[in-house]
All heavy atoms as a GROMACS GRO file, in nm:
protein
  560
    1MET      N    1   8.215  14.044  10.054
    1MET     CA    2   8.328  13.994   9.981
    1MET      C    3   8.406  13.908  10.075
    1MET      O    4   8.443  13.942  10.183
    1MET     CB    5   8.409  14.113   9.937
    1MET     CG    6   8.529  14.082   9.858
    1MET     SD    7   8.505  14.019   9.693
    1MET     CE    8   8.380  14.125   9.624
    2GLU      N    9   8.434  13.780  10.030
    2GLU     CA   10   8.516  13.692  10.109
    2GLU      C   11   8.666  13.721  10.085
    2GLU      O   12   8.707  13.731   9.970
    2GLU     CB   13   8.485  13.545  10.071
    2GLU     CG   14   8.560  13.446  10.148
    2GLU     CD   15   8.535  13.300  10.106
    2GLU    OE1   16   8.485  13.280   9.995
    2GLU    OE2   17   8.573  13.216  10.182
    3VAL      N   18   8.741  13.734  10.193
    3VAL     CA   19   8.884  13.762  10.184
    3VAL      C   20   8.954  13.659  10.271
    3VAL      O   21   8.921  13.639  10.386
    3VAL     CB   22   8.915  13.904  10.231
    3VAL    CG1   23   9.065  13.930  10.221
    3VAL    CG2   24   8.838  14.007  10.151
    4LYS      N   25   9.058  13.592  10.218
    4LYS     CA   26   9.141  13.501  10.292
    4LYS      C   27   9.287  13.550  10.287
    4LYS      O   28   9.337  13.590  10.182
    4LYS     CB   29   9.135  13.362  10.234
    4LYS     CG   30   9.000  13.295  10.250
    4LYS     CD   31   8.998  13.158  10.190
    4LYS     CE   32   8.863  13.096  10.198
    4LYS     NZ   33   8.860  12.967  10.139
    5ILE      N   34   9.349  13.563  10.404
    5ILE     CA   35   9.483  13.616  10.415
    5ILE      C   36   9.576  13.512  10.476
    5ILE      O   37   9.554  13.462  10.584
    5ILE     CB   38   9.490  13.740  10.503
    5ILE    CG1   39   9.390  13.853  10.454
    5ILE    CG2   40   9.633  13.798  10.506
    5ILE    CD1   41   9.362  13.960  10.549
    6GLY      N   42   9.679  13.474  10.403
    6GLY     CA   43   9.783  13.383  10.451
    6GLY      C   44   9.892  13.461  10.519
    6GLY      O   45   9.943  13.562  10.466
    7VAL      N   46   9.929  13.421  10.639
    7VAL     CA   47  10.026  13.489  10.719
    7VAL      C   48  10.151  13.400  10.732
    7VAL      O   49  10.135  13.281  10.769
    7VAL     CB   50   9.971  13.531  10.855
    7VAL    CG1   51  10.076  13.610  10.941
    7VAL    CG2   52   9.847  13.614  10.843
    8GLN      N   53  10.265  13.450  10.707
    8GLN     CA   54  10.392  13.374  10.721
    8GLN      C   55  10.406  13.326  10.863
    8GLN      O   56  10.374  13.397  10.959
    8GLN     CB   57  10.509  13.457  10.683
    8GLN     CG   58  10.514  13.501  10.542
    8GLN     CD   59  10.632  13.593  10.514
    8GLN    OE1   60  10.718  13.616  10.592
    8GLN    NE2   61  10.634  13.649  10.390
    9HIS      N   62  10.450  13.201  10.877
    9HIS     CA   63  10.481  13.143  11.009
    9HIS      C   64  10.355  13.118  11.093
    9HIS      O   65  10.363  13.111  11.215
    9HIS     CB   66  10.586  13.214  11.084
    9HIS     CG   67  10.710  13.246  11.010
    9HIS    ND1   68  10.790  13.150  10.960
    9HIS    CD2   69  10.760  13.363  10.968
    9HIS    CE1   70  10.888  13.205  10.891
    9HIS    NE2   71  10.873  13.334  10.898
   10ALA      N   72  10.238  13.120  11.027
   10ALA     CA   73  10.110  13.090  11.098
   10ALA      C   74  10.046  12.968  11.032
   10ALA      O   75  10.035  12.961  10.906
   10ALA     CB   76  10.019  13.208  11.093
   11PRO      N   77   9.997  12.869  11.108
   11PRO     CA   78   9.947  12.746  11.047
   11PRO      C   79   9.812  12.770  10.977
   11PRO      O   80   9.774  12.690  10.893
   11PRO     CB   81   9.933  12.652  11.161
   11PRO     CG   82   9.928  12.738  11.281
   11PRO     CD   83  10.003  12.865  11.252
   12ARG      N   84   9.733  12.872  11.017
   12ARG     CA   85   9.600  12.892  10.960
   12ARG      C   86   9.593  13.028  10.891
   12ARG      O   87   9.661  13.119  10.927
   12ARG     CB   88   9.495  12.883  11.074
   12ARG     CG   89   9.486  12.745  11.131
   12ARG     CD   90   9.385  12.736  11.243
   12ARG     NE   91   9.273  12.826  11.232
   12ARG     CZ   92   9.176  12.834  11.313
   12ARG    NH1   93   9.182  12.759  11.425
   12ARG    NH2   94   9.072  12.914  11.298
   13GLU      N   95   9.499  13.033  10.794
   13GLU     CA   96   9.482  13.159  10.727
   13GLU      C   97   9.372  13.240  10.801
   13GLU      O   98   9.293  13.184  10.876
   13GLU     CB   99   9.441  13.135  10.582
   13GLU     CG  100   9.309  13.067  10.566
   13GLU     CD  101   9.280  13.027  10.420
   13GLU    OE1  102   9.372  13.030  10.338
   13GLU    OE2  103   9.167  12.979  10.397
   14ILE      N  104   9.363  13.372  10.773
   14ILE     CA  105   9.258  13.455  10.827
   14ILE      C  106   9.154  13.463  10.721
   14ILE      O  107   9.181  13.499  10.609
   14ILE     CB  108   9.316  13.593  10.863
   14ILE    CG1  109   9.428  13.583  10.967
   14ILE    CG2  110   9.202  13.686  10.910
   14ILE    CD1  111   9.506  13.713  10.983
   15ALA      N  112   9.032  13.431  10.758
   15ALA     CA  113   8.918  13.444  10.661
   15ALA      C  114   8.814  13.537  10.719
   15ALA      O  115   8.782  13.532  10.841
   15ALA     CB  116   8.854  13.301  10.642
   16LEU      N  117   8.767  13.630  10.632
   16LEU     CA  118   8.662  13.727  10.682
   16LEU      C  119   8.576  13.763  10.566
   16LEU      O  120   8.609  13.755  10.452
   16LEU     CB  121   8.731  13.846  10.741
   16LEU     CG  122   8.814  13.937  10.649
   16LEU    CD1  123   8.753  14.075  10.640
   16LEU    CD2  124   8.952  13.942  10.700
   17GLU      N  125   8.454  13.807  10.603
   17GLU     CA  126   8.360  13.859  10.504
   17GLU      C  127   8.364  14.010  10.521
   17GLU      O  128   8.334  14.060  10.633
   17GLU     CB  129   8.219  13.810  10.538
   17GLU     CG  130   8.189  13.670  10.500
   17GLU     CD  131   8.186  13.647  10.353
   17GLU    OE1  132   8.143  13.738  10.278
   17GLU    OE2  133   8.222  13.538  10.308
   18SER      N  134   8.403  14.077  10.422
   18SER     CA  135   8.420  14.224  10.423
   18SER      C  136   8.309  14.293  10.342
   18SER      O  137   8.270  14.248  10.238
   18SER     CB  138   8.556  14.266  10.371
   18SER     OG  139   8.569  14.404  10.369
   19GLY      N  140   8.264  14.404  10.394
   19GLY     CA  141   8.168  14.490  10.320
   19GLY      C  142   8.232  14.576  10.216
   19GLY      O  143   8.164  14.640  10.141
   20GLN      N  144   8.364  14.573  10.214
   20GLN     CA  145   8.437  14.659  10.113
   20GLN      C  146   8.433  14.586   9.979
   20GLN      O  147   8.419  14.467   9.969
   20GLN     CB  148   8.582  14.672  10.158
   20GLN     CG  149   8.602  14.742  10.290
   20GLN     CD  150   8.745  14.738  10.339
   20GLN    OE1  151   8.801  14.630  10.347
   20GLN    NE2  152   8.801  14.850  10.376
   21SER      N  153   8.447  14.669   9.874
   21SER     CA  154   8.448  14.616   9.737
   21SER      C  155   8.579  14.546   9.708
   21SER      O  156   8.678  14.564   9.783
   21SER     CB  157   8.418  14.728   9.639
   21SER     OG  158   8.535  14.813   9.630
   22ALA      N  159   8.581  14.467   9.603
   22ALA     CA  160   8.706  14.401   9.564
   22ALA      C  161   8.813  14.499   9.532
   22ALA      O  162   8.934  14.478   9.561
   22ALA     CB  163   8.682  14.306   9.445
   23GLU      N  164   8.776  14.612   9.470
   23GLU     CA  165   8.875  14.714   9.436
   23GLU      C  166   8.936  14.778   9.562
   23GLU      O  167   9.061  14.811   9.566
   23GLU     CB  168   8.817  14.822   9.345
   23GLU     CG  169   8.774  14.773   9.206
   23GLU     CD  170   8.642  14.699   9.207
   23GLU    OE1  171   8.562  14.716   9.307
   23GLU    OE2  172   8.622  14.617   9.112
   24GLU      N  173   8.855  14.803   9.663
   24GLU     CA  174   8.900  14.864   9.786
   24GLU      C  175   8.999  14.769   9.857
   24GLU      O  176   9.105  14.811   9.910
   24GLU     CB  177   8.786  14.898   9.877
   24GLU     CG  178   8.703  15.010   9.826
   24GLU     CD  179   8.576  15.032   9.914
   24GLU    OE1  180   8.527  14.934   9.970
   24GLU    OE2  181   8.530  15.149   9.925
   25VAL      N  182   8.965  14.641   9.860
   25VAL     CA  183   9.048  14.542   9.924
   25VAL      C  184   9.184  14.530   9.852
   25VAL      O  185   9.290  14.531   9.904
   25VAL     CB  186   8.981  14.402   9.933
   25VAL    CG1  187   9.076  14.297   9.983
   25VAL    CG2  188   8.855  14.413  10.024
   26GLU      N  189   9.175  14.522   9.717
   26GLU     CA  190   9.293  14.515   9.634
   26GLU      C  191   9.382  14.635   9.651
   26GLU      O  192   9.506  14.625   9.664
   26GLU     CB  193   9.254  14.501   9.489
   26GLU     CG  194   9.373  14.469   9.396
   26GLU     CD  195   9.331  14.442   9.255
   26GLU    OE1  196   9.212  14.436   9.231
   26GLU    OE2  197   9.421  14.431   9.171
   27ARG      N  198   9.324  14.753   9.663
   27ARG     CA  199   9.406  14.876   9.680
   27ARG      C  200   9.474  14.876   9.816
   27ARG      O  201   9.592  14.910   9.832
   27ARG     CB  202   9.315  14.999   9.671
   27ARG     CG  203   9.392  15.133   9.665
   27ARG     CD  204   9.303  15.252   9.644
   27ARG     NE  205   9.198  15.228   9.545
   27ARG     CZ  206   9.062  15.230   9.575
   27ARG    NH1  207   9.022  15.250   9.698
   27ARG    NH2  208   8.977  15.210   9.475
   28ALA      N  209   9.401  14.831   9.921
   28ALA     CA  210   9.462  14.824  10.055
   28ALA      C  211   9.578  14.720  10.063
   28ALA      O  212   9.681  14.747  10.117
   28ALA     CB  213   9.357  14.784  10.157
   29VAL      N  214   9.561  14.610   9.992
   29VAL     CA  215   9.668  14.510   9.982
   29VAL      C  216   9.788  14.563   9.910
   29VAL      O  217   9.906  14.546   9.952
   29VAL     CB  218   9.616  14.379   9.928
   29VAL    CG1  219   9.730  14.277   9.898
   29VAL    CG2  220   9.516  14.315  10.016
   30ALA      N  221   9.759  14.630   9.794
   30ALA     CA  222   9.872  14.681   9.716
   30ALA      C  223   9.952  14.790   9.794
   30ALA      O  224  10.074  14.790   9.785
   30ALA     CB  225   9.816  14.740   9.584
   31ASP      N  226   9.883  14.873   9.862
   31ASP     CA  227   9.947  14.978   9.946
   31ASP      C  228  10.035  14.913  10.054
   31ASP      O  229  10.145  14.957  10.081
   31ASP     CB  230   9.847  15.071  10.008
   31ASP     CG  231   9.784  15.167   9.907
   31ASP    OD1  232   9.836  15.172   9.793
   31ASP    OD2  233   9.682  15.230   9.937
   32ALA      N  234   9.982  14.809  10.117
   32ALA     CA  235  10.056  14.738  10.222
   32ALA      C  236  10.182  14.671  10.168
   32ALA      O  237  10.289  14.681  10.228
   32ALA     CB  238   9.969  14.638  10.292
   33LEU      N  239  10.166  14.608  10.054
   33LEU     CA  240  10.280  14.536   9.996
   33LEU      C  241  10.381  14.629   9.938
   33LEU      O  242  10.501  14.597   9.930
   33LEU     CB  243  10.235  14.434   9.889
   33LEU     CG  244  10.153  14.317   9.940
   33LEU    CD1  245  10.105  14.233   9.826
   33LEU    CD2  246  10.232  14.236  10.038
   34ALA      N  247  10.340  14.749   9.894
   34ALA     CA  248  10.431  14.846   9.840
   34ALA      C  249  10.506  14.920   9.949
   34ALA      O  250  10.598  15.000   9.921
   34ALA     CB  251  10.355  14.949   9.750
   35GLY      N  252  10.469  14.900  10.074
   35GLY     CA  253  10.537  14.965  10.184
   35GLY      C  254  10.486  15.102  10.220
   35GLY      O  255  10.539  15.176  10.300
   36LYS      N  256  10.370  15.141  10.161
   36LYS     CA  257  10.307  15.267  10.194
   36LYS      C  258  10.242  15.268  10.332
   36LYS      O  259  10.236  15.372  10.391
   36LYS     CB  260  10.200  15.297  10.088
   36LYS     CG  261  10.254  15.328   9.949
   36LYS     CD  262  10.142  15.359   9.852
   36LYS     CE  263  10.202  15.382   9.710
   36LYS     NZ  264  10.088  15.403   9.618
   37THR      N  265  10.206  15.153  10.377
   37THR     CA  266  10.146  15.141  10.515
   37THR      C  267  10.213  15.019  10.580
   37THR      O  268  10.235  14.919  10.518
   37THR     CB  269   9.994  15.121  10.514
   37THR    OG1  270   9.962  15.006  10.443
   37THR    CG2  271   9.924  15.241  10.447
   38PRO      N  272  10.236  15.029  10.712
   38PRO     CA  273  10.304  14.916  10.777
   38PRO      C  274  10.208  14.801  10.810
   38PRO      O  275  10.247  14.687  10.838
   38PRO     CB  276  10.354  14.979  10.914
   38PRO     CG  277  10.270  15.098  10.930
   38PRO     CD  278  10.226  15.144  10.798
   39LEU      N  279  10.075  14.824  10.805
   39LEU     CA  280   9.974  14.726  10.837
   39LEU      C  281   9.869  14.716  10.722
   39LEU      O  282   9.832  14.821  10.667
   39LEU     CB  283   9.902  14.762  10.963
   39LEU     CG  284   9.984  14.761  11.094
   39LEU    CD1  285   9.896  14.814  11.211
   39LEU    CD2  286  10.026  14.619  11.128
   40LEU      N  287   9.824  14.598  10.701
   40LEU     CA  288   9.704  14.578  10.614
   40LEU      C  289   9.587  14.582  10.705
   40LEU      O  290   9.577  14.505  10.800
   40LEU     CB  291   9.712  14.441  10.540
   40LEU     CG  292   9.584  14.399  10.469
   40LEU    CD1  293   9.549  14.499  10.358
   40LEU    CD2  294   9.597  14.260  10.409
   41SER      N  295   9.498  14.676  10.683
   41SER     CA  296   9.382  14.694  10.770
   41SER      C  297   9.254  14.670  10.694
   41SER      O  298   9.225  14.743  10.593
   41SER     CB  299   9.381  14.839  10.828
   41SER     OG  300   9.266  14.860  10.901
   42LEU      N  301   9.173  14.574  10.729
   42LEU     CA  302   9.047  14.543  10.668
   42LEU      C  303   8.940  14.539  10.777
   42LEU      O  304   8.965  14.500  10.893
   42LEU     CB  305   9.051  14.415  10.591
   42LEU     CG  306   9.150  14.406  10.476
   42LEU    CD1  307   9.151  14.263  10.421
   42LEU    CD2  308   9.112  14.503  10.366
   43THR      N  309   8.817  14.573  10.741
   43THR     CA  310   8.704  14.566  10.834
   43THR      C  311   8.610  14.465  10.787
   43THR      O  312   8.567  14.460  10.670
   43THR     CB  313   8.634  14.704  10.840
   43THR    OG1  314   8.733  14.802  10.873
   43THR    CG2  315   8.524  14.706  10.948
   44ASP      N  316   8.564  14.376  10.880
   44ASP     CA  317   8.463  14.272  10.836
   44ASP      C  318   8.321  14.324  10.848
   44ASP      O  319   8.296  14.441  10.884
   44ASP     CB  320   8.485  14.144  10.926
   44ASP     CG  321   8.441  14.155  11.061
   44ASP    OD1  322   8.396  14.266  11.110
   44ASP    OD2  323   8.449  14.051  11.136
   45ASP      N  324   8.225  14.240  10.811
   45ASP     CA  325   8.086  14.275  10.813
   45ASP      C  326   8.032  14.318  10.946
   45ASP      O  327   7.935  14.393  10.955
   45ASP     CB  328   7.998  14.163  10.757
   45ASP     CG  329   8.005  14.147  10.610
   45ASP    OD1  330   8.055  14.246  10.546
   45ASP    OD2  331   7.972  14.046  10.556
   46LYS      N  332   8.091  14.265  11.057
   46LYS     CA  333   8.043  14.295  11.192
   46LYS      C  334   8.110  14.416  11.250
   46LYS      O  335   8.090  14.449  11.368
   46LYS     CB  336   8.062  14.175  11.281
   46LYS     CG  337   7.989  14.057  11.237
   46LYS     CD  338   8.010  13.938  11.323
   46LYS     CE  339   7.930  13.815  11.271
   46LYS     NZ  340   7.964  13.693  11.346
   47GLY      N  341   8.197  14.482  11.172
   47GLY     CA  342   8.264  14.606  11.220
   47GLY      C  343   8.401  14.583  11.288
   47GLY      O  344   8.460  14.674  11.338
   48ARG      N  345   8.445  14.455  11.289
   48ARG     CA  346   8.571  14.424  11.359
   48ARG      C  347   8.683  14.455  11.254
   48ARG      O  348   8.672  14.430  11.139
   48ARG     CB  349   8.578  14.280  11.400
   48ARG     CG  350   8.479  14.250  11.504
   48ARG     CD  351   8.485  14.104  11.544
   48ARG     NE  352   8.441  14.022  11.427
   48ARG     CZ  353   8.404  13.896  11.434
   48ARG    NH1  354   8.415  13.832  11.545
   48ARG    NH2  355   8.366  13.834  11.326
   49LYS      N  356   8.796  14.508  11.306
   49LYS     CA  357   8.911  14.536  11.225
   49LYS      C  358   9.008  14.424  11.226
   49LYS      O  359   9.034  14.366  11.336
   49LYS     CB  360   8.983  14.665  11.267
   49LYS     CG  361   8.922  14.786  11.217
   49LYS     CD  362   9.022  14.902  11.227
   49LYS     CE  363   8.963  15.023  11.157
   49LYS     NZ  364   9.033  15.056  11.039
   50VAL      N  365   9.068  14.394  11.117
   50VAL     CA  366   9.171  14.287  11.109
   50VAL      C  367   9.298  14.358  11.064
   50VAL      O  368   9.297  14.420  10.960
   50VAL     CB  369   9.137  14.178  11.007
   50VAL    CG1  370   9.249  14.078  10.996
   50VAL    CG2  371   9.008  14.106  11.060
   51LEU      N  372   9.404  14.351  11.142
   51LEU     CA  373   9.531  14.417  11.112
   51LEU      C  374   9.641  14.305  11.098
   51LEU      O  375   9.655  14.219  11.181
   51LEU     CB  376   9.574  14.512  11.224
   51LEU     CG  377   9.471  14.622  11.258
   51LEU    CD1  378   9.514  14.691  11.384
   51LEU    CD2  379   9.458  14.718  11.144
   52VAL      N  380   9.709  14.315  10.983
   52VAL     CA  381   9.820  14.217  10.959
   52VAL      C  382   9.940  14.301  10.918
   52VAL      O  383   9.929  14.387  10.831
   52VAL     CB  384   9.783  14.120  10.838
   52VAL    CG1  385   9.889  14.027  10.808
   52VAL    CG2  386   9.650  14.053  10.864
   53PRO      N  387  10.054  14.270  10.986
   53PRO     CA  388  10.179  14.339  10.944
   53PRO      C  389  10.211  14.314  10.796
   53PRO      O  390  10.200  14.201  10.748
   53PRO     CB  391  10.290  14.274  11.032
   53PRO     CG  392  10.210  14.219  11.146
   53PRO     CD  393  10.071  14.180  11.094
   54SER      N  394  10.244  14.421  10.726
   54SER     CA  395  10.268  14.408  10.577
   54SER      C  396  10.378  14.310  10.542
   54SER      O  397  10.370  14.238  10.444
   54SER     CB  398  10.305  14.545  10.520
   54SER     OG  399  10.198  14.630  10.542
   55ASP      N  400  10.482  14.302  10.627
   55ASP     CA  401  10.598  14.215  10.597
   55ASP      C  402  10.567  14.070  10.626
   55ASP      O  403  10.647  13.985  10.599
   55ASP     CB  404  10.721  14.260  10.669
   55ASP     CG  405  10.706  14.259  10.820
   55ASP    OD1  406  10.591  14.256  10.869
   55ASP    OD2  407  10.809  14.265  10.888
   56ARG      N  408  10.449  14.038  10.680
   56ARG     CA  409  10.408  13.897  10.717
   56ARG      C  410  10.306  13.838  10.621
   56ARG      O  411  10.267  13.727  10.638
   56ARG     CB  412  10.360  13.887  10.861
   56ARG     CG  413  10.460  13.929  10.963
   56ARG     CD  414  10.568  13.825  10.971
   56ARG     NE  415  10.667  13.863  11.078
   56ARG     CZ  416  10.786  13.819  11.082
   56ARG    NH1  417  10.828  13.739  10.985
   56ARG    NH2  418  10.867  13.861  11.173
   57ILE      N  419  10.260  13.918  10.524
   57ILE     CA  420  10.157  13.867  10.433
   57ILE      C  421  10.217  13.766  10.336
   57ILE      O  422  10.316  13.799  10.265
   57ILE     CB  423  10.091  13.987  10.354
   57ILE    CG1  424  10.027  14.085  10.447
   57ILE    CG2  425   9.997  13.932  10.249
   57ILE    CD1  426   9.980  14.209  10.381
   58ALA      N  427  10.161  13.648  10.333
   58ALA     CA  428  10.206  13.546  10.241
   58ALA      C  429  10.126  13.555  10.112
   58ALA      O  430  10.179  13.545  10.002
   58ALA     CB  431  10.192  13.404  10.304
   59TYR      N  432   9.990  13.561  10.126
   59TYR     CA  433   9.901  13.578  10.008
   59TYR      C  434   9.772  13.629  10.052
   59TYR      O  435   9.735  13.631  10.168
   59TYR     CB  436   9.875  13.436   9.940
   59TYR     CG  437   9.808  13.338  10.027
   59TYR    CD1  438   9.669  13.328  10.028
   59TYR    CD2  439   9.874  13.251  10.110
   59TYR    CE1  440   9.600  13.238  10.105
   59TYR    CE2  441   9.808  13.157  10.188
   59TYR     CZ  442   9.673  13.152  10.189
   59TYR     OH  443   9.606  13.060  10.266
   60VAL      N  444   9.698  13.688   9.956
   60VAL     CA  445   9.559  13.734   9.982
   60VAL      C  446   9.469  13.681   9.867
   60VAL      O  447   9.504  13.695   9.753
   60VAL     CB  448   9.556  13.888   9.984
   60VAL    CG1  449   9.413  13.937  10.003
   60VAL    CG2  450   9.648  13.944  10.092
   61GLU      N  451   9.362  13.620   9.910
   61GLU     CA  452   9.264  13.563   9.818
   61GLU      C  453   9.137  13.639   9.822
   61GLU      O  454   9.077  13.649   9.934
   61GLU     CB  455   9.246  13.415   9.853
   61GLU     CG  456   9.171  13.336   9.750
   61GLU     CD  457   9.166  13.190   9.794
   61GLU    OE1  458   9.271  13.129   9.817
   61GLU    OE2  459   9.049  13.141   9.806
   62ILE      N  460   9.097  13.702   9.718
   62ILE     CA  461   8.970  13.780   9.717
   62ILE      C  462   8.869  13.704   9.640
   62ILE      O  463   8.884  13.673   9.526
   62ILE     CB  464   8.996  13.920   9.653
   62ILE    CG1  465   9.110  13.995   9.724
   62ILE    CG2  466   8.864  13.999   9.650
   62ILE    CD1  467   9.148  14.119   9.658
   63GLY      N  468   8.762  13.670   9.710
   63GLY     CA  469   8.656  13.586   9.646
   63GLY      C  470   8.533  13.661   9.612
   63GLY      O  471   8.528  13.783   9.619
   64GLU      N  472   8.433  13.588   9.574
   64GLU     CA  473   8.305  13.645   9.532
   64GLU      C  474   8.226  13.677   9.659
   64GLU      O  475   8.239  13.621   9.764
   64GLU     CB  476   8.223  13.540   9.453
   64GLU     CG  477   8.284  13.508   9.319
   64GLU     CD  478   8.280  13.628   9.229
   64GLU    OE1  479   8.179  13.694   9.222
   64GLU    OE2  480   8.385  13.646   9.157
   65PRO      N  481   8.132  13.772   9.641
   65PRO     CA  482   8.044  13.808   9.756
   65PRO      C  483   7.962  13.687   9.793
   65PRO      O  484   7.918  13.609   9.710
   65PRO     CB  485   7.956  13.915   9.705
   65PRO     CG  486   8.013  13.964   9.577
   65PRO     CD  487   8.109  13.854   9.527
   66ALA      N  488   7.944  13.662   9.921
   66ALA     CA  489   7.872  13.547   9.971
   66ALA      C  490   7.722  13.568   9.948
   66ALA      O  491   7.671  13.679   9.977
   66ALA     CB  492   7.900  13.523  10.117
   67THR      N  493   7.655  13.469   9.901
   67THR     CA  494   7.510  13.476   9.884
   67THR      C  495   7.447  13.383   9.981
   67THR      O  496   7.500  13.269  10.005
   67THR     CB  497   7.465  13.435   9.740
   67THR    OG1  498   7.514  13.309   9.709
   67THR    CG2  499   7.520  13.539   9.640
   68ARG      N  500   7.337  13.416  10.041
   68ARG     CA  501   7.271  13.329  10.140
   68ARG      C  502   7.174  13.238  10.066
   68ARG      O  503   7.095  13.281   9.988
   68ARG     CB  504   7.198  13.410  10.245
   68ARG     CG  505   7.300  13.500  10.323
   68ARG     CD  506   7.220  13.570  10.433
   68ARG     NE  507   7.307  13.654  10.501
   68ARG     CZ  508   7.372  13.624  10.611
   68ARG    NH1  509   7.359  13.510  10.668
   68ARG    NH2  510   7.449  13.711  10.670
   69ARG      N  511   7.180  13.110  10.097
   69ARG     CA  512   7.096  13.012  10.034
   69ARG      C  513   6.983  12.982  10.136
   69ARG      O  514   7.002  12.971  10.258
   69ARG     CB  515   7.174  12.883  10.002
   69ARG     CG  516   7.278  12.910   9.903
   69ARG     CD  517   7.341  12.779   9.864
   69ARG     NE  518   7.457  12.803   9.772
   69ARG     CZ  519   7.536  12.712   9.732
   69ARG    NH1  520   7.516  12.587   9.767
   69ARG    NH2  521   7.633  12.743   9.646
   70VAL      N  522   6.864  12.955  10.082
   70VAL     CA  523   6.749  12.922  10.165
   70VAL      C  524   6.692  12.785  10.114
   70VAL      O  525   6.681  12.773   9.993
   70VAL     CB  526   6.643  13.030  10.153
   70VAL    CG1  527   6.522  12.995  10.231
   70VAL    CG2  528   6.699  13.169  10.196
   71GLY      N  529   6.662  12.706  10.211
   71GLY     CA  530   6.602  12.577  10.171
   71GLY      C  531   6.704  12.461  10.160
   71GLY      O  532   6.823  12.483  10.181
   72PHE      N  533   6.656  12.352  10.116
   72PHE     CA  534   6.738  12.229  10.108
   72PHE      C  535   6.758  12.177   9.966
   72PHE      O  536   6.819  12.082   9.947
   72PHE     CB  537   6.686  12.118  10.198
   72PHE     CG  538   6.676  12.155  10.341
   72PHE    CD1  539   6.557  12.196  10.396
   72PHE    CD2  540   6.792  12.151  10.417
   72PHE    CE1  541   6.553  12.232  10.533
   72PHE    CE2  542   6.783  12.181  10.552
   72PHE     CZ  543   6.668  12.227  10.610
   73GLY      N  544   6.701  12.249   9.867
   73GLY     CA  545   6.711  12.201   9.731
   73GLY      C  546   6.848  12.221   9.669
   73GLY      O  547   6.924  12.303   9.711
   74ALA      N  548   6.879  12.134   9.580
   74ALA     CA  549   7.015  12.139   9.514
   74ALA      C  550   7.005  12.245   9.401
   74ALA      O  551   6.913  12.238   9.323
   74ALA     CB  552   7.051  12.003   9.456
   75LEU      N  553   7.100  12.329   9.401
   75LEU     CA  554   7.102  12.439   9.296
   75LEU      C  555   7.227  12.425   9.214
   75LEU      O  556   7.327  12.395   9.249
   75LEU     CB  557   7.098  12.575   9.357
   75LEU     CG  558   6.971  12.610   9.436
   75LEU    CD1  559   6.980  12.745   9.503
   75LEU    CD2  560   6.851  12.603   9.343
   0.00000   0.00000   0.00000
């Protein structure tokens, strides 16, 4: 699942591929924005954790799962 996180006062967004489902990511974001947790914590496909302070989240974009393409043909 592709996830992009915009952080206030940062010129670039954080982009990661997460093995979590869209519902799990959405639940984690909702808990962070509701103040239930001080940090938004997500894990990417390589096992690295991404922590963002809840009060600094500008936006979160949850995309489709990435599919790997093979070859050079136009699809």
